[in-house]
TIDOVO-992818 format. One record per residue (C-alpha): x, y, z. Coordinates in steps of 0.2 Angstrom, whole numbers, plus 2048, in hexadecimal, padded with zeros to 3 digits. Layout:
N
+-----+-----+-----+
|   X |   Y |   Z |
+-----+-----+-----+
|   X |   Y |   Z |
...
+-----+-----+-----+
//
This chain:
201
+-----+-----+-----+
|   X |   Y |   Z |
+-----+-----+-----+
| 763 | 7D4 | 736 |
| 756 | 7CA | 740 |
| 751 | 7D0 | 752 |
| 75B | 7C1 | 759 |
| 76B | 7C6 | 750 |
| 769 | 7D8 | 756 |
| 767 | 7D2 | 768 |
| 776 | 7C7 | 766 |
| 780 | 7D4 | 75E |
| 77C | 7E1 | 76C |
| 780 | 7D4 | 779 |
| 791 | 7D1 | 771 |
| 795 | 7E3 | 770 |
| 790 | 7E5 | 783 |
| 79C | 7D6 | 787 |
| 7AA | 7DE | 77D |
| 7A7 | 7EF | 786 |
| 7A7 | 7E6 | 797 |
| 7B7 | 7DE | 793 |
| 7BF | 7EE | 78E |
| 7B9 | 7F7 | 79E |
| 7BF | 7E9 | 7A9 |
| 7D0 | 7EA | 7A1 |
| 7D2 | 7FB | 7A9 |
| 7C5 | 7FC | 7B7 |
| 7C1 | 7F0 | 7C5 |
| 7B0 | 7E9 | 7C7 |
| 7AA | 7E9 | 7D9 |
| 7A0 | 7D9 | 7DD |
| 79E | 7DA | 7F0 |
| 7A0 | 7E8 | 7FC |
| 79F | 7E6 | 80F |
| 79F | 7F5 | 81C |
| 79A | 7F7 | 82E |
| 78D | 7F2 | 835 |
| 78E | 7E3 | 829 |
| 79F | 7DE | 830 |
| 7A8 | 7E1 | 840 |
| 7AD | 7F3 | 846 |
| 7BB | 7FB | 83C |
| 7BA | 7EE | 82E |
| 7B5 | 7F1 | 81C |
| 7B8 | 7E6 | 80C |
| 7B6 | 7E6 | 7F9 |
| 7B7 | 7D7 | 7EE |
| 7B8 | 7D9 | 7DB |
| 7C0 | 7D4 | 7CA |
| 7CA | 7DD | 7BD |
| 7CF | 7D9 | 7AC |
| 7C4 | 7CA | 7AB |
| 7B2 | 7C9 | 7A5 |
| 7B0 | 7B6 | 7A5 |
| 7BA | 7A6 | 7A8 |
| 7C2 | 7A7 | 797 |
| 7CA | 7B8 | 79B |
| 7D9 | 7B9 | 7A6 |
| 7D8 | 7C6 | 7B4 |
| 7D9 | 7CB | 7C6 |
| 7CE | 7C7 | 7D5 |
| 7D1 | 7D4 | 7E3 |
| 7CD | 7D5 | 7F5 |
| 7D0 | 7E5 | 7FE |
| 7CD | 7E6 | 811 |
| 7CF | 7F4 | 81D |
| 7D0 | 7F2 | 830 |
| 7D2 | 7FF | 83E |
| 7E5 | 7FD | 83D |
| 7E8 | 7FC | 82B |
| 7E4 | 7F4 | 81A |
| 7E7 | 7E4 | 810 |
| 7E6 | 7E4 | 7FD |
| 7E7 | 7D3 | 7F4 |
| 7E6 | 7CF | 7E2 |
| 7E6 | 7BD | 7DB |
| 7EC | 7BD | 7C9 |
| 7E3 | 7AF | 7C0 |
| 7F0 | 7AE | 7B2 |
| 800 | 7AD | 7BC |
| 7F7 | 7A4 | 7CB |
| 7FF | 7B0 | 7D7 |
| 7F8 | 7BA | 7E5 |
| 7FF | 7CC | 7E9 |
| 7FC | 7D2 | 7FA |
| 800 | 7E3 | 801 |
| 7FE | 7E9 | 813 |
| 7FD | 7FB | 819 |
| 7FC | 803 | 82A |
| 7FB | 816 | 82D |
| 7FE | 820 | 83D |
| 7F7 | 831 | 841 |
| 800 | 842 | 840 |
| 813 | 840 | 842 |
| 819 | 845 | 854 |
| 823 | 855 | 855 |
| 832 | 84D | 85C |
| 833 | 841 | 84D |
| 830 | 84F | 841 |
| 83D | 859 | 849 |
| 84A | 84B | 848 |
| 846 | 848 | 835 |
| 848 | 85A | 831 |
| 858 | 85B | 83B |
| 85F | 84C | 831 |
| 85A | 854 | 821 |
| 864 | 864 | 826 |
| 873 | 859 | 82B |
| 873 | 850 | 81A |
| 872 | 861 | 811 |
| 883 | 865 | 81A |
| 87E | 877 | 81D |
| 87A | 87B | 80A |
| 86E | 889 | 808 |
| 85C | 883 | 803 |
| 84A | 886 | 807 |
| 845 | 875 | 80C |
| 83E | 874 | 81E |
| 832 | 865 | 81C |
| 83B | 854 | 819 |
| 833 | 843 | 816 |
| 83C | 834 | 81D |
| 83A | 824 | 812 |
| 83F | 812 | 814 |
| 83E | 80C | 802 |
| 83F | 7FA | 805 |
| 833 | 7EC | 809 |
| 82C | 7F0 | 816 |
| 82B | 802 | 810 |
| 829 | 811 | 81C |
| 824 | 823 | 819 |
| 824 | 830 | 826 |
| 81F | 842 | 822 |
| 817 | 850 | 82C |
| 805 | 84B | 829 |
| 807 | 838 | 82E |
| 811 | 829 | 82D |
| 80E | 818 | 824 |
| 816 | 807 | 822 |
| 812 | 7FA | 814 |
| 819 | 7EA | 80D |
| 814 | 7DF | 7FF |
| 816 | 7CC | 7FA |
| 813 | 7C1 | 7EB |
| 80E | 7AF | 7EE |
| 80A | 7A1 | 7E3 |
| 7F8 | 79B | 7E2 |
| 7E8 | 7A3 | 7E9 |
| 7ED | 7A9 | 7FA |
| 7E0 | 7B4 | 801 |
| 7E1 | 7B8 | 814 |
| 7D4 | 7B6 | 821 |
| 7D1 | 7C4 | 82E |
| 7DD | 7BC | 83B |
| 7EB | 7BC | 82F |
| 7E8 | 7CE | 829 |
| 7E6 | 7D5 | 83B |
| 7F6 | 7CC | 841 |
| 800 | 7D3 | 832 |
| 7FA | 7E4 | 835 |
| 7FF | 7E3 | 847 |
| 810 | 7DD | 842 |
| 812 | 7EB | 836 |
| 80C | 7F8 | 843 |
| 819 | 7F2 | 84F |
| 826 | 7F3 | 842 |
| 821 | 805 | 83F |
| 822 | 809 | 851 |
| 833 | 801 | 852 |
| 839 | 80B | 844 |
| 834 | 81C | 84C |
| 83C | 817 | 85C |
| 84C | 813 | 853 |
| 84C | 824 | 84B |
| 849 | 82C | 85C |
| 857 | 822 | 865 |
| 864 | 825 | 857 |
| 86F | 834 | 855 |
| 86E | 83F | 845 |
| 87F | 83A | 840 |
| 87B | 827 | 842 |
| 86B | 829 | 837 |
| 875 | 833 | 82A |
| 880 | 824 | 828 |
| 871 | 81A | 821 |
| 869 | 829 | 818 |
| 869 | 833 | 808 |
| 85F | 841 | 801 |
| 856 | 840 | 7F1 |
| 85A | 84B | 7E2 |
| 84D | 858 | 7E7 |
| 854 | 859 | 7F9 |
| 843 | 856 | 802 |
| 842 | 843 | 804 |
| 84F | 83A | 80F |
| 851 | 828 | 80A |
| 857 | 81D | 818 |
| 85D | 80B | 818 |
| 855 | 7FD | 822 |
| 867 | 7FA | 829 |
| 862 | 807 | 836 |
| 857 | 7FA | 83E |
| 865 | 7EE | 842 |
+-----+-----+-----+
//
């Protein structure tokens, strides 16, 4: 085998290896952090599952802000953009944790059990999780075409989701345990309370 053939063979093997790697792991092509951007903002842009234009894959843009994060993936093959928004709050207030635990006890109807630390979950879109450590809200959408957001759109959606999380907490606070129980069920393990979005109506 000539030197040129060996070099071409080596290049082909590397291309195949890169293809296999990108099929599983993303390839970061750009990363932005403070002070390159404004305070509280960081971003990462990359590809996954695509080594060249002939390969179908994903282009992703993940961005973090002071109030939350926005992750977007554009699927080249399906021509769709998947966007997920997430906001998190600090440690759950004692009054809210006490209300959730009281609801858990009520749903158990006095049965003997060892569970004293319940998690409240709204398993819909938007989704809300509240546990002793923190609370979070998220929602996701699929759109046709390449629909990457700008900062203004991302920040506004994060603000809207943060407001929804605050409204949800206040609704839990103002509702009686009996009223909350009408829209709630315990999971099989008895530690997660699944609540319906109807409680917000």
